[in-house]
Every structure is written in C-alpha cells, then in structure tokens.
N, CA, C and O atoms as a CHARMM CRD file, in Angstrom:
* protein
*
  260
    1    1 MET  N      4.71100  28.99400  -8.80100 PROA 1      0.00000
    2    1 MET  CA     3.75200  27.89900  -8.75100 PROA 1      0.00000
    3    1 MET  C      3.70000  27.34000  -7.33200 PROA 1      0.00000
    4    1 MET  O      4.74800  27.11100  -6.72800 PROA 1      0.00000
    5    2 PRO  N      2.50000  27.11500  -6.78400 PROA 2      0.00000
    6    2 PRO  CA     2.41400  26.59700  -5.41900 PROA 2      0.00000
    7    2 PRO  C      2.83600  25.13900  -5.33000 PROA 2      0.00000
    8    2 PRO  O      2.90100  24.42100  -6.32800 PROA 2      0.00000
    9    3 LYS  N      3.11900  24.72600  -4.10400 PROA 3      0.00000
   10    3 LYS  CA     3.49700  23.33200  -3.88900 PROA 3      0.00000
   11    3 LYS  C      2.30100  22.41900  -4.14100 PROA 3      0.00000
   12    3 LYS  O      1.15300  22.81100  -3.92800 PROA 3      0.00000
   13    4 MET  N      2.58200  21.19700  -4.59700 PROA 4      0.00000
   14    4 MET  CA     1.52200  20.20800  -4.79300 PROA 4      0.00000
   15    4 MET  C      1.17700  19.57700  -3.45100 PROA 4      0.00000
   16    4 MET  O      2.02900  19.47100  -2.56900 PROA 4      0.00000
   17    5 LYS  N     -0.06900  19.16000  -3.30200 PROA 5      0.00000
   18    5 LYS  CA    -0.48200  18.48100  -2.07400 PROA 5      0.00000
   19    5 LYS  C     -0.38700  16.98200  -2.26500 PROA 5      0.00000
   20    5 LYS  O     -0.70800  16.45500  -3.33100 PROA 5      0.00000
   21    6 SER  N      0.05900  16.29800  -1.21600 PROA 6      0.00000
   22    6 SER  CA     0.06600  14.84100  -1.21900 PROA 6      0.00000
   23    6 SER  C     -1.32200  14.34800  -0.84200 PROA 6      0.00000
   24    6 SER  O     -2.02700  14.99900  -0.07100 PROA 6      0.00000
   25    7 HSD  N     -1.71500  13.20300  -1.38100 PROA 7      0.00000
   26    7 HSD  CA    -3.00800  12.60500  -1.06300 PROA 7      0.00000
   27    7 HSD  C     -2.95100  12.04000   0.34900 PROA 7      0.00000
   28    7 HSD  O     -2.12600  11.17300   0.64200 PROA 7      0.00000
   29    8 SER  N     -3.83300  12.53300   1.23000 PROA 8      0.00000
   30    8 SER  CA    -3.76900  12.17800   2.64900 PROA 8      0.00000
   31    8 SER  C     -3.98800  10.68900   2.87900 PROA 8      0.00000
   32    8 SER  O     -3.32000  10.09400   3.72500 PROA 8      0.00000
   33    9 GLY  N     -4.90900  10.07800   2.14400 PROA 9      0.00000
   34    9 GLY  CA    -5.16400   8.65500   2.31500 PROA 9      0.00000
   35    9 GLY  C     -3.99800   7.81100   1.84600 PROA 9      0.00000
   36    9 GLY  O     -3.67600   6.79700   2.46400 PROA 9      0.00000
   37   10 ALA  N     -3.36300   8.21900   0.76100 PROA 10     0.00000
   38   10 ALA  CA    -2.22700   7.46700   0.22700 PROA 10     0.00000
   39   10 ALA  C     -1.01100   7.58300   1.14300 PROA 10     0.00000
   40   10 ALA  O     -0.22300   6.64300   1.24300 PROA 10     0.00000
   41   11 LYS  N     -0.85100   8.72000   1.80900 PROA 11     0.00000
   42   11 LYS  CA     0.27200   8.89200   2.73800 PROA 11     0.00000
   43   11 LYS  C      0.23400   7.85300   3.84100 PROA 11     0.00000
   44   11 LYS  O      1.27100   7.35100   4.27500 PROA 11     0.00000
   45   12 LYS  N     -0.99100   7.53000   4.29700 PROA 12     0.00000
   46   12 LYS  CA    -1.14800   6.60300   5.40900 PROA 12     0.00000
   47   12 LYS  C     -1.00600   5.15300   4.97700 PROA 12     0.00000
   48   12 LYS  O     -0.67100   4.30200   5.80100 PROA 12     0.00000
   49   13 ARG  N     -1.24800   4.85000   3.71700 PROA 13     0.00000
   50   13 ARG  CA    -1.35100   3.46200   3.27500 PROA 13     0.00000
   51   13 ARG  C     -0.15300   2.93900   2.49500 PROA 13     0.00000
   52   13 ARG  O      0.01900   1.72500   2.38400 PROA 13     0.00000
   53   14 PHE  N      0.66700   3.80700   1.96000 PROA 14     0.00000
   54   14 PHE  CA     1.76400   3.37400   1.09800 PROA 14     0.00000
   55   14 PHE  C      3.08300   3.97300   1.55400 PROA 14     0.00000
   56   14 PHE  O      3.12900   5.09700   2.05400 PROA 14     0.00000
   57   15 LYS  N      4.16600   3.20500   1.37400 PROA 15     0.00000
   58   15 LYS  CA     5.51900   3.68300   1.65600 PROA 15     0.00000
   59   15 LYS  C      6.36300   3.42800   0.41300 PROA 15     0.00000
   60   15 LYS  O      6.18200   2.42200  -0.27200 PROA 15     0.00000
   61   16 ILE  N      7.27400   4.33200   0.13100 PROA 16     0.00000
   62   16 ILE  CA     8.17800   4.18500  -1.00800 PROA 16     0.00000
   63   16 ILE  C      9.51200   3.66000  -0.48200 PROA 16     0.00000
   64   16 ILE  O     10.07500   4.23000   0.45200 PROA 16     0.00000
   65   17 THR  N     10.02500   2.57400  -1.07700 PROA 17     0.00000
   66   17 THR  CA    11.29400   2.01000  -0.64200 PROA 17     0.00000
   67   17 THR  C     12.44800   2.80900  -1.24600 PROA 17     0.00000
   68   17 THR  O     12.23500   3.68900  -2.08000 PROA 17     0.00000
   69   18 ALA  N     13.64800   2.50000  -0.82300 PROA 18     0.00000
   70   18 ALA  CA    14.82900   3.20200  -1.32200 PROA 18     0.00000
   71   18 ALA  C     15.02900   2.97200  -2.81900 PROA 18     0.00000
   72   18 ALA  O     15.57300   3.82700  -3.51800 PROA 18     0.00000
   73   19 ASN  N     14.58200   1.80300  -3.30900 PROA 19     0.00000
   74   19 ASN  CA    14.71900   1.50600  -4.73400 PROA 19     0.00000
   75   19 ASN  C     13.57800   2.05200  -5.56600 PROA 19     0.00000
   76   19 ASN  O     13.56300   1.87600  -6.78400 PROA 19     0.00000
   77   20 GLY  N     12.61200   2.71900  -4.92300 PROA 20     0.00000
   78   20 GLY  CA    11.50800   3.31600  -5.66200 PROA 20     0.00000
   79   20 GLY  C     10.28200   2.43600  -5.78900 PROA 20     0.00000
   80   20 GLY  O      9.33400   2.80100  -6.48500 PROA 20     0.00000
   81   21 LYS  N     10.27600   1.27600  -5.12800 PROA 21     0.00000
   82   21 LYS  CA     9.09200   0.42100  -5.16300 PROA 21     0.00000
   83   21 LYS  C      8.09000   0.90700  -4.12300 PROA 21     0.00000
   84   21 LYS  O      8.45200   1.61800  -3.18500 PROA 21     0.00000
   85   22 VAL  N      6.83500   0.52100  -4.29400 PROA 22     0.00000
   86   22 VAL  CA     5.78100   0.96400  -3.39400 PROA 22     0.00000
   87   22 VAL  C      5.31400  -0.22200  -2.55100 PROA 22     0.00000
   88   22 VAL  O      4.85800  -1.23400  -3.08400 PROA 22     0.00000
   89   23 LYS  N      5.43500  -0.08200  -1.21500 PROA 23     0.00000
   90   23 LYS  CA     5.01200  -1.12300  -0.28800 PROA 23     0.00000
   91   23 LYS  C      3.61500  -0.81200   0.22400 PROA 23     0.00000
   92   23 LYS  O      3.24900   0.35200   0.38600 PROA 23     0.00000
   93   24 HSD  N      2.82500  -1.87400   0.48200 PROA 24     0.00000
   94   24 HSD  CA     1.50000  -1.69200   1.07000 PROA 24     0.00000
   95   24 HSD  C      1.13200  -2.92800   1.86700 PROA 24     0.00000
   96   24 HSD  O      1.70200  -4.00200   1.67800 PROA 24     0.00000
   97   25 LYS  N      0.16200  -2.75700   2.77000 PROA 25     0.00000
   98   25 LYS  CA    -0.34100  -3.86600   3.57900 PROA 25     0.00000
   99   25 LYS  C     -1.42300  -4.58700   2.78500 PROA 25     0.00000
  100   25 LYS  O     -2.19400  -3.95400   2.06300 PROA 25     0.00000
  101   26 LYS  N     -1.48000  -5.89600   2.91700 PROA 26     0.00000
  102   26 LYS  CA    -2.50300  -6.66100   2.21400 PROA 26     0.00000
  103   26 LYS  C     -3.86300  -6.43000   2.86300 PROA 26     0.00000
  104   26 LYS  O     -3.94600  -6.15300   4.05900 PROA 26     0.00000
  105   27 SER  N     -4.91400  -6.54200   2.08100 PROA 27     0.00000
  106   27 SER  CA    -6.26400  -6.28200   2.58000 PROA 27     0.00000
  107   27 SER  C     -6.91100  -7.55800   3.10500 PROA 27     0.00000
  108   27 SER  O     -6.31800  -8.63600   3.05400 PROA 27     0.00000
  109   28 ASN  N     -8.13600  -7.42000   3.61100 PROA 28     0.00000
  110   28 ASN  CA    -8.99100  -8.51600   4.08600 PROA 28     0.00000
  111   28 ASN  C     -8.46700  -9.18400   5.34800 PROA 28     0.00000
  112   28 ASN  O     -8.60800 -10.39800   5.49700 PROA 28     0.00000
  113   29 LEU  N     -7.86400  -8.42500   6.26400 PROA 29     0.00000
  114   29 LEU  CA    -7.37900  -9.00600   7.51000 PROA 29     0.00000
  115   29 LEU  C     -7.78400  -8.13200   8.70000 PROA 29     0.00000
  116   29 LEU  O     -7.02700  -8.00100   9.66200 PROA 29     0.00000
  117   30 SER  N     -8.98300  -7.53400   8.63400 PROA 30     0.00000
  118   30 SER  CA    -9.36600  -6.63300   9.70800 PROA 30     0.00000
  119   30 SER  C    -10.43300  -7.20600  10.63200 PROA 30     0.00000
  120   30 SER  O    -10.29600  -7.08500  11.84900 PROA 30     0.00000
  121   31 HSD  N    -11.49500  -7.82600  10.10700 PROA 31     0.00000
  122   31 HSD  CA   -12.54800  -8.36800  10.96300 PROA 31     0.00000
  123   31 HSD  C    -13.32100  -9.43400  10.21200 PROA 31     0.00000
  124   31 HSD  O    -13.16700  -9.59300   9.00100 PROA 31     0.00000
  125   32 ILE  N    -14.16000 -10.16700  10.94400 PROA 32     0.00000
  126   32 ILE  CA   -14.95200 -11.30400  10.43900 PROA 32     0.00000
  127   32 ILE  C    -14.02200 -12.31800   9.78000 PROA 32     0.00000
  128   32 ILE  O    -14.14000 -12.61200   8.59000 PROA 32     0.00000
  129   33 LEU  N    -13.09000 -12.85000  10.58300 PROA 33     0.00000
  130   33 LEU  CA   -12.09000 -13.77800  10.05400 PROA 33     0.00000
  131   33 LEU  C    -12.34800 -15.22400  10.47400 PROA 33     0.00000
  132   33 LEU  O    -11.51400 -16.09500  10.22700 PROA 33     0.00000
  133   34 THR  N    -13.49600 -15.48900  11.10900 PROA 34     0.00000
  134   34 THR  CA   -13.74400 -16.84400  11.59700 PROA 34     0.00000
  135   34 THR  C    -13.95400 -17.82900  10.45300 PROA 34     0.00000
  136   34 THR  O    -13.68600 -19.02000  10.61800 PROA 34     0.00000
  137   35 GLY  N    -14.42000 -17.37300   9.31600 PROA 35     0.00000
  138   35 GLY  CA   -14.63600 -18.27200   8.19500 PROA 35     0.00000
  139   35 GLY  C    -13.40800 -18.53700   7.36300 PROA 35     0.00000
  140   35 GLY  O    -13.42500 -19.41000   6.49500 PROA 35     0.00000
  141   36 GLU  N    -12.34300 -17.80400   7.60800 PROA 36     0.00000
  142   36 GLU  CA   -11.12900 -17.95300   6.80600 PROA 36     0.00000
  143   36 GLU  C    -10.22700 -19.03700   7.39300 PROA 36     0.00000
  144   36 GLU  O    -10.19900 -19.24300   8.60600 PROA 36     0.00000
  145   37 SER  N     -9.49900 -19.71700   6.53300 PROA 37     0.00000
  146   37 SER  CA    -8.57200 -20.73800   7.00200 PROA 37     0.00000
  147   37 SER  C     -7.32600 -20.08600   7.59000 PROA 37     0.00000
  148   37 SER  O     -7.01700 -18.93000   7.30200 PROA 37     0.00000
  149   38 ARG  N     -6.62200 -20.84200   8.41400 PROA 38     0.00000
  150   38 ARG  CA    -5.38200 -20.32300   8.99700 PROA 38     0.00000
  151   38 ARG  C     -4.38000 -19.96900   7.91400 PROA 38     0.00000
  152   38 ARG  O     -3.69800 -18.94700   7.98400 PROA 38     0.00000
  153   39 LYS  N     -4.30500 -20.83100   6.91500 PROA 39     0.00000
  154   39 LYS  CA    -3.34000 -20.61600   5.83700 PROA 39     0.00000
  155   39 LYS  C     -3.61000 -19.30500   5.10500 PROA 39     0.00000
  156   39 LYS  O     -2.68500 -18.55700   4.78900 PROA 39     0.00000
  157   40 HSD  N     -4.88600 -19.03500   4.83800 PROA 40     0.00000
  158   40 HSD  CA    -5.22800 -17.80700   4.12400 PROA 40     0.00000
  159   40 HSD  C     -4.88500 -16.57700   4.95000 PROA 40     0.00000
  160   40 HSD  O     -4.34100 -15.60600   4.42300 PROA 40     0.00000
  161   41 LYS  N     -5.20100 -16.61200   6.24800 PROA 41     0.00000
  162   41 LYS  CA    -4.89300 -15.47900   7.11900 PROA 41     0.00000
  163   41 LYS  C     -3.38500 -15.27700   7.25000 PROA 41     0.00000
  164   41 LYS  O     -2.90500 -14.14500   7.30100 PROA 41     0.00000
  165   42 ARG  N     -2.64700 -16.37600   7.30200 PROA 42     0.00000
  166   42 ARG  CA    -1.19400 -16.29700   7.41600 PROA 42     0.00000
  167   42 ARG  C     -0.58500 -15.63400   6.18900 PROA 42     0.00000
  168   42 ARG  O      0.36300 -14.85800   6.30600 PROA 42     0.00000
  169   43 HSD  N     -1.12300 -15.93600   5.02300 PROA 43     0.00000
  170   43 HSD  CA    -0.58100 -15.34800   3.79300 PROA 43     0.00000
  171   43 HSD  C     -0.94700 -13.88200   3.62400 PROA 43     0.00000
  172   43 HSD  O     -0.35300 -13.18400   2.80200 PROA 43     0.00000
  173   44 LEU  N     -1.91300 -13.41300   4.39100 PROA 44     0.00000
  174   44 LEU  CA    -2.28100 -11.99500   4.31000 PROA 44     0.00000
  175   44 LEU  C     -1.43500 -11.12000   5.22700 PROA 44     0.00000
  176   44 LEU  O     -1.53200  -9.89400   5.16800 PROA 44     0.00000
  177   45 ARG  N     -0.60000 -11.73300   6.08000 PROA 45     0.00000
  178   45 ARG  CA     0.23600 -10.94600   6.97800 PROA 45     0.00000
  179   45 ARG  C      1.33500 -10.23600   6.21500 PROA 45     0.00000
  180   45 ARG  O      1.69000 -10.62100   5.10100 PROA 45     0.00000
  181   46 GLY  N      1.87000  -9.18800   6.83400 PROA 46     0.00000
  182   46 GLY  CA     3.04700  -8.52300   6.27600 PROA 46     0.00000
  183   46 GLY  C      2.70800  -7.57200   5.14300 PROA 46     0.00000
  184   46 GLY  O      1.54700  -7.22900   4.92300 PROA 46     0.00000
  185   47 THR  N      3.73000  -7.16100   4.44000 PROA 47     0.00000
  186   47 THR  CA     3.55900  -6.20200   3.35000 PROA 47     0.00000
  187   47 THR  C      4.01100  -6.82700   2.04200 PROA 47     0.00000
  188   47 THR  O      4.69300  -7.85200   2.02100 PROA 47     0.00000
  189   48 THR  N      3.61500  -6.18900   0.96000 PROA 48     0.00000
  190   48 THR  CA     4.02300  -6.62900  -0.37200 PROA 48     0.00000
  191   48 THR  C      4.23400  -5.39000  -1.22900 PROA 48     0.00000
  192   48 THR  O      3.90100  -4.28200  -0.80900 PROA 48     0.00000
  193   49 THR  N      4.77300  -5.56400  -2.40600 PROA 49     0.00000
  194   49 THR  CA     5.01500  -4.42500  -3.29300 PROA 49     0.00000
  195   49 THR  C      3.97000  -4.39800  -4.39000 PROA 49     0.00000
  196   49 THR  O      3.45000  -5.43400  -4.80700 PROA 49     0.00000
  197   50 LEU  N      3.67600  -3.20300  -4.84500 PROA 50     0.00000
  198   50 LEU  CA     2.71500  -3.03400  -5.93000 PROA 50     0.00000
  199   50 LEU  C      3.35400  -3.34000  -7.27300 PROA 50     0.00000
  200   50 LEU  O      4.57400  -3.27200  -7.42700 PROA 50     0.00000
  201   51 ARG  N      2.50500  -3.68300  -8.25300 PROA 51     0.00000
  202   51 ARG  CA     3.00200  -3.85700  -9.61500 PROA 51     0.00000
  203   51 ARG  C      3.43500  -2.49200 -10.15500 PROA 51     0.00000
  204   51 ARG  O      3.02300  -1.45200  -9.64200 PROA 51     0.00000
  205   52 LYS  N      4.25000  -2.51100 -11.17300 PROA 52     0.00000
  206   52 LYS  CA     4.81700  -1.28000 -11.72500 PROA 52     0.00000
  207   52 LYS  C      3.72800  -0.32500 -12.21900 PROA 52     0.00000
  208   52 LYS  O      3.83400   0.88700 -12.03200 PROA 52     0.00000
  209   53 GLN  N      2.68000  -0.86800 -12.85000 PROA 53     0.00000
  210   53 GLN  CA     1.61200  -0.02100 -13.38000 PROA 53     0.00000
  211   53 GLN  C      0.85300   0.68100 -12.25500 PROA 53     0.00000
  212   53 GLN  O      0.51600   1.85900 -12.37500 PROA 53     0.00000
  213   54 ASP  N      0.58300  -0.03900 -11.15900 PROA 54     0.00000
  214   54 ASP  CA    -0.13900   0.54900 -10.03800 PROA 54     0.00000
  215   54 ASP  C      0.74600   1.51900  -9.25900 PROA 54     0.00000
  216   54 ASP  O      0.26700   2.53500  -8.75600 PROA 54     0.00000
  217   55 ALA  N      2.02100   1.20700  -9.16200 PROA 55     0.00000
  218   55 ALA  CA     2.94800   2.06400  -8.41600 PROA 55     0.00000
  219   55 ALA  C      3.06100   3.44200  -9.06200 PROA 55     0.00000
  220   55 ALA  O      3.27300   4.43500  -8.36600 PROA 55     0.00000
  221   56 LYS  N      2.92700   3.51000 -10.35500 PROA 56     0.00000
  222   56 LYS  CA     3.01400   4.79800 -11.05700 PROA 56     0.00000
  223   56 LYS  C      1.90400   5.73200 -10.59200 PROA 56     0.00000
  224   56 LYS  O      2.14600   6.92500 -10.40800 PROA 56     0.00000
  225   57 HSD  N      0.69000   5.21700 -10.39900 PROA 57     0.00000
  226   57 HSD  CA    -0.42500   6.04100  -9.95900 PROA 57     0.00000
  227   57 HSD  C     -0.20300   6.52700  -8.52600 PROA 57     0.00000
  228   57 HSD  O     -0.54000   7.66500  -8.20100 PROA 57     0.00000
  229   58 ILE  N      0.35400   5.68500  -7.68000 PROA 58     0.00000
  230   58 ILE  CA     0.60200   6.08200  -6.29400 PROA 58     0.00000
  231   58 ILE  C      1.69300   7.14400  -6.23700 PROA 58     0.00000
  232   58 ILE  O      1.59800   8.08100  -5.44400 PROA 58     0.00000
  233   59 LYS  N      2.71400   7.01400  -7.05500 PROA 59     0.00000
  234   59 LYS  CA     3.77200   8.02600  -7.05800 PROA 59     0.00000
  235   59 LYS  C      3.27200   9.37600  -7.56500 PROA 59     0.00000
  236   59 LYS  O      3.81900  10.41500  -7.19800 PROA 59     0.00000
  237   60 ASP  N      2.23300   9.36800  -8.40800 PROA 60     0.00000
  238   60 ASP  CA     1.64500  10.62300  -8.88000 PROA 60     0.00000
  239   60 ASP  C      0.94300  11.37300  -7.75600 PROA 60     0.00000
  240   60 ASP  O      0.98100  12.60300  -7.72200 PROA 60     0.00000
  241   61 VAL  N      0.29900  10.65200  -6.82900 PROA 61     0.00000
  242   61 VAL  CA    -0.42300  11.30900  -5.75000 PROA 61     0.00000
  243   61 VAL  C      0.45300  11.57600  -4.53300 PROA 61     0.00000
  244   61 VAL  O      0.02200  12.24300  -3.59300 PROA 61     0.00000
  245   62 LEU  N      1.69700  11.05500  -4.54400 PROA 62     0.00000
  246   62 LEU  CA     2.66000  11.32400  -3.47700 PROA 62     0.00000
  247   62 LEU  C      3.88900  12.00300  -4.08300 PROA 62     0.00000
  248   62 LEU  O      4.92800  11.35900  -4.22300 PROA 62     0.00000
  249   63 PRO  N      3.79900  13.27200  -4.44100 PROA 63     0.00000
  250   63 PRO  CA     4.88900  13.90200  -5.18100 PROA 63     0.00000
  251   63 PRO  C      6.17000  14.09100  -4.39000 PROA 63     0.00000
  252   63 PRO  O      7.23600  14.21300  -4.99300 PROA 63     0.00000
  253   64 TYR  N      6.11000  14.12100  -3.05500 PROA 64     0.00000
  254   64 TYR  CA     7.31600  14.41600  -2.26300 PROA 64     0.00000
  255   64 TYR  C      7.86900  13.20600  -1.54600 PROA 64     0.00000
  256   64 TYR  O      8.69800  13.36100  -0.64900 PROA 64     0.00000
  257   65 LYS  N      7.44300  12.01000  -1.90400 PROA 65     0.00000
  258   65 LYS  CA     7.96000  10.80400  -1.26400 PROA 65     0.00000
  259   65 LYS  C      9.07700  10.23000  -2.09900 PROA 65     0.00000
  260   65 LYS  O      9.65500   9.20500  -1.73600 PROA 65     0.00000
C-alpha cells in the first residue's frame, strides 16, 4: 500500500503538540484592522488549541504528524 499524502494547506496552518492537541493561529488579524478595537486585536494574538471534535479532522489529514 502506498504512503498517504498529508494535506499541504493543513501542514502550513496546524501544529500537533506533544500531548496530541492541535495548535493554530487565530483568524481575522491580517488586514483592514482600523475598525477593530485594541482589545479585540490583542485577543487575536498568539495561538490557541482546537476543540477535540475539530482536532480529529485535522489529524486525519495529517497522518504523519
């Protein structure tokens, strides 16, 4: 049986932690931010973990992570 391919877009956007959780960057922080409050932009910084249900789908498309 041939090797499975990893999803190229998911490889760039998600990382798997040592405990098996899936980390990702929050969205809506790329451009046209003049209308957003400082507080909202501040809370979009950094990374967060996906919920268990969503993480299962990401692990399916990243078989070797």
